[in-house]
BARO-692684 format. One record per atom (N, C-alpha, C, CB): residue in three letters; atom name; z, y, x. Coordinates in Angstrom, 2 decimals. Atoms other than C-alpha are relative to their C-alpha. Glycine has a CB too. Layout:
<sites>
SITE  rest  atom       pz       py       px
SITE   ALA    CA        Z        Y        X
...
</sites>
This chain:
<sites>
SITE  rest  atom       pz       py       px
SITE   MET     N    -1.03     0.02     0.85
SITE   MET    CA   170.32    83.07   131.43
SITE   MET     C    -0.21     1.35    -0.80
SITE   MET    CB     1.37    -0.15     0.76
SITE   ALA     N     0.27    -1.15     1.08
SITE   ALA    CA   170.18    85.25   128.35
SITE   ALA     C     1.16     1.09     0.30
SITE   ALA    CB     0.11    -0.61    -1.73
SITE   ALA     N    -0.88    -1.22    -0.01
SITE   ALA    CA   171.78    88.64   128.27
SITE   ALA     C     1.20    -0.28    -0.93
SITE   ALA    CB    -0.80     1.34    -0.48
SITE   PRO     N    -1.32     0.21     0.86
SITE   PRO    CA   175.45    88.72   126.82
SITE   PRO     C    -0.47     0.70    -1.39
SITE   PRO    CB     1.51     0.80     0.74
SITE   GLU     N     0.31    -0.27     1.33
SITE   GLU    CA   175.48    89.21   123.09
SITE   GLU     C     0.45     1.59    -0.10
SITE   GLU    CB     0.78    -1.08    -1.06
SITE   GLY     N    -0.09    -1.52     0.11
SITE   GLY    CA   175.19    93.18   122.33
SITE   GLY     C    -0.56     0.81     1.39
SITE   GLY    CB     1.64     0.38    -0.27
SITE   ALA     N     0.72    -0.69    -0.94
SITE   ALA    CA   173.57    94.07   125.44
SITE   ALA     C    -1.34     0.19    -0.19
SITE   ALA    CB     0.15    -0.52     1.11
SITE   ALA     N     1.44    -0.29     0.36
SITE   ALA    CA   170.34    95.68   125.13
SITE   ALA     C    -0.96    -0.55     1.44
SITE   ALA    CB    -0.17     1.87    -0.34
SITE   SER     N     1.01     0.30    -1.05
SITE   SER    CA   167.34    94.11   127.27
SITE   SER     C    -0.83     1.32     0.56
SITE   SER    CB    -1.04    -1.05    -0.64
SITE   GLY     N     0.78    -1.13    -0.68
SITE   GLY    CA   165.13    96.49   129.37
SITE   GLY     C    -1.01     0.49    -0.97
SITE   GLY    CB    -0.73    -0.45     1.35
SITE   PHE     N     0.90    -0.32     0.91
SITE   PHE    CA   162.70    96.39   126.61
SITE   PHE     C     0.45     0.79    -1.05
SITE   PHE    CB    -0.54    -1.04    -0.44
SITE   ASP     N    -0.79    -0.71     1.08
SITE   ASP    CA   165.12    97.44   124.01
SITE   ASP     C     0.43     1.29     0.17
SITE   ASP    CB     1.09    -0.64    -0.28
SITE   SER     N    -0.54    -1.18    -0.34
SITE   SER    CA   166.57   100.20   125.86
SITE   SER     C    -1.19     1.04     0.08
SITE   SER    CB     0.79    -0.15     1.30
SITE   TRP     N     1.23    -0.77    -0.10
SITE   TRP    CA   163.05   101.53   126.74
SITE   TRP     C    -0.65     0.35    -1.47
SITE   TRP    CB    -1.04    -0.86     0.91
SITE   LEU     N     0.66    -0.35     1.25
SITE   LEU    CA   161.90   101.30   123.00
SITE   LEU     C     0.83     0.82    -0.63
SITE   LEU    CB    -0.38    -1.08    -0.85
SITE   ASN     N    -0.87    -0.86     0.63
SITE   ASN    CA   165.08   103.10   121.94
SITE   ASN     C    -0.08     1.47     0.42
SITE   ASN    CB     1.30    -0.49     0.19
SITE   ASN     N     0.25    -1.65    -0.72
SITE   ASN    CA   164.66   105.91   124.37
SITE   ASN     C    -1.26     0.69    -0.49
SITE   ASN    CB    -0.21    -0.03     1.78
SITE   ARG     N     1.35    -0.42     0.33
SITE   ARG    CA   160.89   106.21   123.57
SITE   ARG     C     0.27     0.64    -1.65
SITE   ARG    CB    -1.18    -1.45     0.12
SITE   LEU     N    -0.16    -0.40     1.23
SITE   LEU    CA   161.80   106.33   119.73
SITE   LEU     C     0.77     1.26    -0.16
SITE   LEU    CB     0.55    -0.99    -0.66
SITE   GLU     N    -0.71    -0.98    -0.04
SITE   GLU    CA   164.47   108.79   120.28
SITE   GLU     C    -0.87     1.39     0.42
SITE   GLU    CB     1.08    -0.40     0.87
SITE   MET     N     0.69    -0.99    -0.37
SITE   MET    CA   162.20   111.11   122.13
SITE   MET     C    -1.07     0.48    -1.11
SITE   MET    CB    -0.57    -0.37     1.25
SITE   LEU     N     1.03    -0.35     1.15
SITE   LEU    CA   159.76   110.96   119.15
SITE   LEU     C     0.52     0.28    -1.41
SITE   LEU    CB    -0.97    -1.15    -0.17
SITE   ASP     N    -0.89    -0.17     1.08
SITE   ASP    CA   162.46   111.64   116.84
SITE   ASP     C    -0.30    -0.96    -1.37
SITE   ASP    CB    -0.06     1.52    -0.34
SITE   ILE     N     0.15     1.25     0.93
SITE   ILE    CA   161.94   108.23   115.05
SITE   ILE     C     1.33    -0.65    -0.11
SITE   ILE    CB    -1.07    -1.08     0.56
SITE   ASP     N    -1.31     0.69    -0.11
SITE   ASP    CA   165.18   106.54   113.77
SITE   ASP     C    -0.19    -1.25     0.70
SITE   ASP    CB     0.64    -0.26    -1.34
SITE   LYS     N    -0.22     1.20    -1.00
SITE   LYS    CA   165.82   104.03   116.53
SITE   LYS     C     0.68    -1.11    -0.84
SITE   LYS    CB     0.99     0.42     1.36
SITE   ASP     N    -0.86     0.82     0.66
SITE   ASP    CA   168.20   102.31   114.29
SITE   ASP     C    -0.79    -1.13    -1.02
SITE   ASP    CB     0.96     0.97    -0.77
SITE   VAL     N     0.96     0.94     0.85
SITE   VAL    CA   165.65   101.13   111.86
SITE   VAL     C    -1.11    -0.43     0.51
SITE   VAL    CB    -0.43     0.52    -1.11
SITE   TYR     N     1.38     0.48    -0.43
SITE   TYR    CA   162.38   101.00   113.48
SITE   TYR     C    -0.02    -0.83     1.14
SITE   TYR    CB    -0.89     1.08     0.29
SITE   ALA     N    -0.02     0.86    -1.22
SITE   ALA    CA   163.42    99.38   116.91
SITE   ALA     C     0.08    -1.38    -0.45
SITE   ALA    CB     1.18     0.32     0.95
SITE   SER     N     0.17     1.49     0.27
SITE   SER    CA   164.35    96.28   115.11
SITE   SER     C    -1.19    -0.33    -0.82
SITE   SER    CB     1.21    -0.56    -0.71
SITE   TYR     N     1.10     0.33     0.95
SITE   TYR    CA   161.43    96.26   112.64
SITE   TYR     C    -1.14    -0.09     1.05
SITE   TYR    CB    -0.26     1.16    -1.26
SITE   ILE     N     1.20     0.06    -0.96
SITE   ILE    CA   159.03    96.81   115.71
SITE   ILE     C     0.15    -1.16     0.68
SITE   ILE    CB    -0.13     1.15     0.98
SITE   HIS     N    -0.08     1.21    -0.72
SITE   HIS    CA   160.73    93.98   117.74
SITE   HIS     C    -0.26    -1.13    -1.10
SITE   HIS    CB     1.44    -0.12     0.77
SITE   GLY     N     0.37     1.16     0.84
SITE   GLY    CA   160.35    91.69   114.72
SITE   GLY     C    -1.44    -0.01    -0.15
SITE   GLY    CB     0.65     0.02    -1.37
SITE   VAL     N     1.54     0.08    -0.06
SITE   VAL    CA   156.60    92.43   114.53
SITE   VAL     C    -0.60    -0.48     1.32
SITE   VAL    CB    -0.59     1.37    -0.29
SITE   LEU     N     0.33     0.65    -1.47
SITE   LEU    CA   156.29    91.81   118.21
SITE   LEU     C     0.21    -1.54    -0.13
SITE   LEU    CB     1.06     0.61     1.28
SITE   GLN     N    -0.38     1.62    -0.10
SITE   GLN    CA   157.88    88.39   117.87
SITE   GLN     C    -0.81    -0.74    -1.10
SITE   GLN    CB     1.74    -0.31    -0.28
SITE   GLU     N     0.46     0.89     1.05
SITE   GLU    CA   156.41    87.21   114.57
SITE   GLU     C    -1.68     0.11    -0.21
SITE   GLU    CB     0.83     0.40    -1.38
SITE   GLU     N     1.35     0.12     0.07
SITE   GLU    CA   152.83    88.22   114.83
SITE   GLU     C    -0.81    -0.92     1.15
SITE   GLU    CB    -0.45     1.37     0.01
SITE   ASP     N     0.56     0.96    -0.95
SITE   ASP    CA   150.30    85.79   116.52
SITE   ASP     C    -0.99     0.47     1.05
SITE   ASP    CB    -0.63    -1.00    -0.73
SITE   SER     N     0.78    -0.77    -0.99
SITE   SER    CA   147.76    87.90   118.27
SITE   SER     C     0.27     1.34     0.33
SITE   SER    CB    -1.21     0.03    -0.35
SITE   GLU     N    -0.18    -1.33    -0.40
SITE   GLU    CA   147.70    91.12   120.23
SITE   GLU     C    -0.51     1.07    -0.98
SITE   GLU    CB    -0.62     0.17     1.28
SITE   GLN     N     0.82    -0.93     1.13
SITE   GLN    CA   145.29    92.65   117.59
SITE   GLN     C     0.91     0.11    -1.26
SITE   GLN    CB    -1.58    -0.73    -0.51
SITE   GLU     N    -0.97    -0.12     1.18
SITE   GLU    CA   147.66    91.75   114.84
SITE   GLU     C     1.40     0.87     0.32
SITE   GLU    CB     0.41    -1.55    -0.45
SITE   ARG     N    -1.22    -0.83    -0.23
SITE   ARG    CA   150.71    93.21   116.66
SITE   ARG     C    -0.53     1.52    -0.01
SITE   ARG    CB     0.77    -0.41     1.47
SITE   ARG     N     0.45    -1.53     0.04
SITE   ARG    CA   148.65    96.37   117.42
SITE   ARG     C    -0.23     0.75    -1.27
SITE   ARG    CB    -1.25     0.14     0.66
SITE   ASP     N     0.15    -0.39     1.25
SITE   ASP    CA   147.66    96.87   113.83
SITE   ASP     C     1.03     0.15    -0.88
SITE   ASP    CB    -0.73    -0.68    -0.49
SITE   ALA     N    -1.38    -0.32     0.53
SITE   ALA    CA   151.25    96.27   112.53
SITE   ALA     C     0.63     1.05     0.54
SITE   ALA    CB     0.86    -1.02     0.13
SITE   LEU     N    -0.60    -1.31    -0.73
SITE   LEU    CA   152.52    98.87   115.11
SITE   LEU     C    -0.64     1.28    -0.65
SITE   LEU    CB    -0.36     0.00     1.69
SITE   ARG     N     0.75    -1.19     0.41
SITE   ARG    CA   149.79   101.27   114.05
SITE   ARG     C     0.68     0.32    -1.34
SITE   ARG    CB    -1.65    -0.26    -0.12
SITE   ASP     N    -0.51    -0.46     1.34
SITE   ASP    CA   150.91   100.92   110.24
SITE   ASP     C     1.34     0.50     0.03
SITE   ASP    CB    -0.04    -1.07    -1.00
SITE   ILE     N    -1.23    -0.37     0.01
SITE   ILE    CA   154.62   101.15   111.18
SITE   ILE     C     0.10     1.52     0.42
SITE   ILE    CB     0.76    -0.91     0.84
SITE   LEU     N     0.02    -1.25    -0.74
SITE   LEU    CA   154.04   104.27   113.28
SITE   LEU     C    -0.80     1.08    -0.46
SITE   LEU    CB    -0.37    -0.22     1.24
SITE   SER     N     0.98    -1.25     0.38
SITE   SER    CA   151.38   106.21   111.61
SITE   SER     C     0.53     0.96    -0.89
SITE   SER    CB    -1.28    -0.44    -0.66
SITE   ALA     N    -0.60    -1.15     0.57
SITE   ALA    CA   153.71   108.11   109.34
SITE   ALA     C     0.62     0.96     1.04
SITE   ALA    CB     1.02    -0.44    -0.97
SITE   PHE     N    -0.81    -0.99    -0.95
SITE   PHE    CA   155.42   109.63   112.47
SITE   PHE     C    -0.81     0.64     0.98
SITE   PHE    CB     1.10    -0.69     0.76
SITE   LEU     N     0.71    -0.48    -1.24
SITE   LEU    CA   152.54   109.95   115.08
SITE   LEU     C    -1.35     0.63    -0.50
SITE   LEU    CB    -0.27    -1.24     1.08
SITE   GLU     N     1.46    -0.06     0.31
SITE   GLU    CA   149.05   111.61   115.25
SITE   GLU     C    -0.91    -1.23     0.66
SITE   GLU    CB    -0.54     1.41     0.55
SITE   GLU     N     0.80     1.14    -0.17
SITE   GLU    CA   146.09   109.17   115.60
SITE   GLU     C     0.07    -0.23     1.69
SITE   GLU    CB    -1.60     0.28    -0.66
SITE   ASP     N    -0.06     0.06    -1.51
SITE   ASP    CA   145.92   110.00   119.74
SITE   ASP     C     1.20    -0.50     0.53
SITE   ASP    CB    -0.20     1.28     0.60
SITE   THR     N    -1.29     0.47    -0.47
SITE   THR    CA   149.49   109.57   120.25
SITE   THR     C     0.43    -1.28    -0.47
SITE   THR    CB     0.98     0.90    -0.31
SITE   LEU     N    -0.30     1.30     0.52
SITE   LEU    CA   149.80   106.60   117.93
SITE   LEU     C    -0.74    -1.14     0.85
SITE   LEU    CB    -0.40    -0.04    -1.52
SITE   GLU     N     0.63     0.89    -0.65
SITE   GLU    CA   147.26   104.69   119.78
SITE   GLU     C     0.50    -0.28     1.49
SITE   GLU    CB    -1.31     0.38    -0.07
SITE   GLU     N    -0.66    -0.15    -1.24
SITE   GLU    CA   148.74   105.50   123.32
SITE   GLU     C     1.38    -0.67    -0.12
SITE   GLU    CB     0.10     1.49     0.38
SITE   PHE     N    -1.08     0.82     0.19
SITE   PHE    CA   152.11   104.46   122.00
SITE   PHE     C     0.14    -1.45    -0.29
SITE   PHE    CB     0.52     0.49    -0.80
SITE   CYS     N     0.20     1.36     0.28
SITE   CYS    CA   151.16   101.37   120.63
SITE   CYS     C    -0.33    -0.79     1.22
SITE   CYS    CB    -1.04    -0.16    -0.98
SITE   LYS     N     0.24     0.54    -1.30
SITE   LYS    CA   149.62   100.45   123.97
SITE   LYS     C     1.05    -0.20     0.90
SITE   LYS    CB    -0.84     0.73     0.60
SITE   GLU     N    -1.42    -0.08    -0.61
SITE   GLU    CA   152.87   101.47   125.69
SITE   GLU     C     0.73    -1.24    -0.40
SITE   GLU    CB     0.83     1.29    -0.51
SITE   ILE     N    -0.86     0.94     0.49
SITE   ILE    CA   154.91    99.08   123.55
SITE   ILE     C    -0.42    -1.22     0.28
SITE   ILE    CB     0.22     0.11    -1.28
SITE   LEU     N     0.56     1.34    -0.45
SITE   LEU    CA   152.71    96.16   124.01
SITE   LEU     C    -0.02    -0.37     1.24
SITE   LEU    CB    -1.19    -0.17    -0.32
SITE   THR     N     0.06     0.24    -1.47
SITE   THR    CA   152.50    96.70   127.66
SITE   THR     C     1.57    -0.37     0.40
SITE   THR    CB    -0.62     1.43     0.85
SITE   GLU     N    -1.54     0.23    -0.40
SITE   GLU    CA   156.40    97.01   128.07
SITE   GLU     C     0.40    -1.44    -0.58
SITE   GLU    CB     1.07     1.27    -0.71
SITE   TRP     N    -0.38     1.25     0.61
SITE   TRP    CA   156.90    94.13   125.67
SITE   TRP     C    -0.43    -1.24     1.11
SITE   TRP    CB    -0.81    -0.12    -1.54
SITE   LEU     N     0.53     1.08    -0.71
SITE   LEU    CA   154.56    91.91   127.65
SITE   LEU     C     0.64    -0.11     1.47
SITE   LEU    CB    -1.54     0.18     0.05
SITE   LYS     N    -0.70    -0.02    -1.37
SITE   LYS    CA   156.14    92.95   131.02
SITE   LYS     C     1.36    -0.69    -0.16
SITE   LYS    CB     0.21     1.54     0.57
SITE   GLU     N    -1.26     0.66    -0.05
SITE   GLU    CA   159.54    91.70   129.83
SITE   GLU     C    -0.24    -1.40    -0.32
SITE   GLU    CB     1.01     0.61    -0.91
SITE   ARG     N     0.37     1.49    -0.05
SITE   ARG    CA   158.18    88.39   128.54
SITE   ARG     C    -0.46    -0.57     1.05
SITE   ARG    CB    -0.85    -0.32    -0.81
SITE   THR     N     0.40     0.40    -1.29
SITE   THR    CA   156.68    87.82   131.62
SITE   THR     C     1.22    -0.19     1.04
SITE   THR    CB    -0.98     1.05     0.51
SITE   THR     N    -1.32     0.03    -0.96
SITE   THR    CA   159.95    88.41   133.56
SITE   THR     C     0.97    -1.02    -0.46
SITE   THR    CB     0.80     1.44     0.02
SITE   ASP     N    -1.02     0.78     0.53
SITE   ASP    CA   161.92    86.49   131.12
SITE   ASP     C    -0.69    -1.60     0.10
SITE   ASP    CB     0.43     0.58    -1.62
SITE   ALA     N     0.58     1.43    -0.30
SITE   ALA    CA   159.40    83.40   131.36
SITE   ALA     C     0.15    -0.46     1.53
SITE   ALA    CB    -1.59    -0.03    -0.38
SITE   LYS     N    -0.19     0.39    -1.40
SITE   LYS    CA   159.61    83.57   135.27
SITE   LYS     C     1.32    -0.30     0.03
SITE   LYS    CB    -0.37     1.02     1.05
SITE   GLY     N    -1.52     0.25    -0.19
SITE   GLY    CA   163.54    83.69   134.96
SITE   GLY     C     0.20    -1.44    -0.48
SITE   GLY    CB     0.98     1.08    -0.87
SITE   MET     N    -0.28     1.35     0.75
SITE   MET    CA   163.35    80.52   132.57
SITE   MET     C    -0.86    -0.92     1.10
SITE   MET    CB    -0.65    -0.08    -1.85
SITE   ASN     N     0.58     1.02    -0.96
SITE   ASN    CA   160.97    78.67   135.15
SITE   ASN     C     0.84     0.02     1.08
SITE   ASN    CB    -1.44     0.25     0.45
SITE   ASP     N    -0.82     0.07    -0.97
SITE   ASP    CA   163.21    79.44   137.91
SITE   ASP     C     1.32    -0.75    -0.30
SITE   ASP    CB     0.19     1.25     0.40
SITE   GLU     N    -1.23     1.01     0.50
SITE   GLU    CA   166.33    77.89   135.97
SITE   GLU     C    -0.63    -1.42    -0.15
SITE   GLU    CB     0.71     0.48    -1.59
SITE   VAL     N     0.40     1.35    -0.18
SITE   VAL    CA   164.17    74.98   135.26
SITE   VAL     C    -0.19    -0.56     1.12
SITE   VAL    CB    -0.95    -0.21    -0.50
SITE   GLU     N     0.44     0.60    -1.38
SITE   GLU    CA   163.05    74.36   138.67
SITE   GLU     C     1.33    -0.30     0.51
SITE   GLU    CB    -0.91     1.01     1.05
SITE   LYS     N    -1.64     0.28    -0.71
SITE   LYS    CA   167.15    74.77   139.70
SITE   LYS     C     0.42    -1.56    -0.79
SITE   LYS    CB     1.47     1.62    -0.59
SITE   ILE     N    -0.57     1.13     0.76
SITE   ILE    CA   167.79    72.05   136.87
SITE   ILE     C    -0.76    -1.22     0.57
SITE   ILE    CB    -0.18     0.16    -1.64
SITE   ALA     N     0.69     0.96    -0.46
SITE   ALA    CA   165.01    69.85   138.08
SITE   ALA     C     0.41    -0.38     1.26
SITE   ALA    CB    -1.22     0.28    -0.04
SITE   ASN     N    -0.64     0.24    -1.19
SITE   ASN    CA   166.23    70.06   141.60
SITE   ASN     C     1.20    -0.81    -0.03
SITE   ASN    CB     0.28     1.16     0.56
SITE   MET     N    -1.14     0.68     0.09
SITE   MET    CA   169.68    68.92   140.61
SITE   MET     C    -0.20    -1.37    -0.56
SITE   MET    CB     0.90     0.73    -0.73
SITE   ILE     N     0.22     1.24     0.54
SITE   ILE    CA   168.39    66.03   138.62
SITE   ILE     C    -0.75    -0.82     1.09
SITE   ILE    CB    -0.77     0.11    -1.34
SITE   GLU     N     0.45     0.69    -1.07
SITE   GLU    CA   166.34    64.93   141.66
SITE   GLU     C     0.90    -0.29     1.04
SITE   GLU    CB    -0.97     0.60     0.49
SITE   LYS     N    -1.00     0.26    -1.21
SITE   LYS    CA   169.17    65.19   144.13
SITE   LYS     C     0.98    -1.20    -0.70
SITE   LYS    CB     0.99     1.58     0.50
SITE   GLN     N    -0.90     0.83     0.64
SITE   GLN    CA   171.34    63.21   141.54
SITE   GLN     C    -0.76    -1.49     0.08
SITE   GLN    CB     0.32     0.57    -1.55
SITE   ALA     N     0.77     1.22    -0.01
SITE   ALA    CA   168.46    60.53   141.34
SITE   ALA     C     0.26    -0.70     1.17
SITE   ALA    CB    -1.41     0.21    -0.13
SITE   GLN     N     0.12     0.66    -1.32
SITE   GLN    CA   168.57    60.10   145.03
SITE   GLN     C     1.40    -0.66     0.29
SITE   GLN    CB    -0.43     1.07     1.17
SITE   ILE     N    -1.35     0.62    -0.15
SITE   ILE    CA   172.37    59.26   144.88
SITE   ILE     C     0.05    -1.48    -0.59
SITE   ILE    CB     1.08     0.91    -0.73
SITE   VAL     N     0.11     1.47     0.42
SITE   VAL    CA   172.36    55.37   144.73
SITE   VAL     C     1.35    -0.48    -0.13
SITE   VAL    CB    -0.79    -0.91     1.03
SITE   VAL     N    -1.45     0.80     0.12
SITE   VAL    CA   175.44    53.36   143.58
SITE   VAL     C    -0.38    -1.15     0.87
SITE   VAL    CB     0.55    -0.55    -1.68
SITE   LYS     N     0.34     1.36    -1.03
SITE   LYS    CA   175.76    50.65   146.27
SITE   LYS     C     0.48    -1.12    -0.95
SITE   LYS    CB     0.97    -0.07     1.70
SITE   GLN     N    -0.40     1.11     0.76
SITE   GLN    CA   175.84    47.31   144.66
SITE   GLN     C     0.97    -0.72     0.77
SITE   GLN    CB    -1.12    -0.85    -0.40
SITE   LYS     N    -1.18     0.85    -0.66
SITE   LYS    CA   178.84    45.07   145.36
SITE   LYS     C    -0.74    -1.15     0.39
SITE   LYS    CB     1.33    -0.42    -1.00
SITE   GLU     N     0.41     1.25    -0.41
SITE   GLU    CA   177.93    42.27   147.48
SITE   GLU     C     0.85    -1.24    -0.21
SITE   GLU    CB    -0.24     0.12     1.28
SITE   THR     N    -0.82     1.29     0.27
SITE   THR    CA   179.20    38.85   146.45
SITE   THR     C    -0.25    -1.02     0.95
SITE   THR    CB    -0.27    -0.60    -1.35
SITE   SER     N     0.26     0.71    -1.12
SITE   SER    CA   179.51    36.28   149.08
SITE   SER     C    -0.31    -1.53    -1.02
SITE   SER    CB     1.44     0.06     1.30
SITE   GLU     N     0.73     1.25     0.85
SITE   GLU    CA   177.97    32.59   148.16
SITE   GLU     C     1.29    -0.95    -0.42
SITE   GLU    CB    -1.27    -1.03     1.08
SITE   ASP     N    -1.19     0.87     0.51
SITE   ASP    CA   181.56    31.10   148.02
SITE   ASP     C     0.48     0.77    -1.24
SITE   ASP    CB     1.27    -0.19     1.15
SITE   ASP     N    -0.25    -0.56     1.22
SITE   ASP    CA   182.35    33.81   145.24
SITE   ASP     C    -0.79    -0.42    -1.02
SITE   ASP    CB    -0.06     1.26     0.05
SITE   LYS     N     0.88     0.41     0.83
SITE   LYS    CA   179.29    32.95   143.47
SITE   LYS     C     0.34    -1.44    -0.72
SITE   LYS    CB    -1.21     0.01     0.74
SITE   GLN     N    -0.46     1.56     0.25
SITE   GLN    CA   180.22    29.08   143.53
SITE   GLN     C     1.33     0.04    -0.93
SITE   GLN    CB     0.38    -0.85     1.59
SITE   ARG     N    -1.10    -0.16     0.79
SITE   ARG    CA   183.67    29.95   142.34
SITE   ARG     C    -0.16     0.44    -1.42
SITE   ARG    CB     0.79     0.83     0.63
SITE   LYS     N     0.38    -0.54     1.23
SITE   LYS    CA   182.30    32.01   139.51
SITE   LYS     C    -0.75    -1.05    -0.90
SITE   LYS    CB    -0.84     1.21     0.25
SITE   ALA     N     0.72     1.00     0.81
SITE   ALA    CA   180.02    29.33   138.42
SITE   ALA     C     0.84    -1.39    -0.50
SITE   ALA    CB    -1.22    -0.42     0.89
SITE   ALA     N    -0.91     1.04     0.41
SITE   ALA    CA   182.66    26.75   138.56
SITE   ALA     C     0.97     0.22    -1.24
SITE   ALA    CB     0.79    -0.28     1.13
SITE   LEU     N    -0.84    -0.38     1.28
SITE   LEU    CA   184.91    28.69   136.18
SITE   LEU     C    -0.78     0.31    -1.32
SITE   LEU    CB     0.83     1.27     0.31
SITE   LEU     N     0.81    -0.07     1.26
SITE   LEU    CA   182.07    29.37   133.78
SITE   LEU     C    -0.24    -1.30    -0.44
SITE   LEU    CB    -1.31     0.70     0.14
SITE   ALA     N     0.34     1.41     0.69
SITE   ALA    CA   181.24    25.75   133.76
SITE   ALA     C     1.19    -0.75    -0.62
SITE   ALA    CB    -0.64    -0.99     1.06
SITE   GLN     N    -1.34     0.44     0.50
SITE   GLN    CA   184.94    24.89   133.15
SITE   GLN     C     0.39     0.49    -1.39
SITE   GLN    CB     1.06     0.46     0.94
SITE   TYR     N    -0.48    -0.62     1.20
SITE   TYR    CA   185.39    27.21   130.35
SITE   TYR     C    -1.29    -0.35    -1.20
SITE   TYR    CB     0.30     1.79     0.33
SITE   ALA     N     1.06     0.03     0.73
SITE   ALA    CA   181.97    26.42   128.92
SITE   ALA     C    -0.02    -1.18    -0.77
SITE   ALA    CB    -1.09     0.14     0.73
SITE   ASN     N    -0.16     1.28     0.68
SITE   ASN    CA   183.14    22.98   128.12
SITE   ASN     C     1.11    -0.08    -1.12
SITE   ASN    CB     0.31    -1.01     1.04
SITE   VAL     N    -0.79    -0.22     0.96
SITE   VAL    CA   185.90    24.20   125.87
SITE   VAL     C    -0.40     0.14    -1.27
SITE   VAL    CB     0.59     0.85     0.27
SITE   THR     N     0.62     0.08     1.25
SITE   THR    CA   185.11    23.61   122.37
SITE   THR     C     0.93     0.75    -0.95
SITE   THR    CB    -0.26    -1.48    -0.43
SITE   ASP     N    -0.75    -0.63     0.99
SITE   ASP    CA   186.62    25.33   119.12
SITE   ASP     C     1.16    -0.84    -0.35
SITE   ASP    CB    -0.81     0.29    -1.18
SITE   GLU     N    -1.15     0.83     0.39
SITE   GLU    CA   188.85    22.37   118.56
SITE   GLU     C     1.03    -0.06     1.07
SITE   GLU    CB    -0.44    -1.40    -0.34
SITE   GLU     N    -0.94    -0.07    -0.86
SITE   GLU    CA   190.56    22.58   121.67
SITE   GLU     C     0.92     1.13     0.15
SITE   GLU    CB    -0.52    -0.20     0.97
SITE   GLU     N    -0.61    -1.36     0.02
SITE   GLU    CA   191.58    26.17   121.21
SITE   GLU     C     1.39    -0.16    -0.73
SITE   GLU    CB    -0.99     1.09    -0.78
</sites>
């Protein structure tokens, strides 16, 4: 299940704390970093984009370390989210499987009832439009 609206995820809290420690405006850069992480296709593109964003605030050695930390924390959360989603999918699949096992019992009709039904159908099958 997703976190309630307005609640920060573990990664968001971690990122906000780290940005605050480095005196970087978390309100602006946290959402920007989050967007980069979601939009870029490869890890190298994410790393390059993070370097570009943070290079104005950090020295080269700190910059590289912080980019690695961001990517590591983000990947940890995505893995946890994926596992939680797999658990939910598995629960839903189990519920569907249980429902499929519940079989509606067919109404058994006797031979006498079948003959009566056939006789009624035959009787009304002979009615034409003119007789109505």
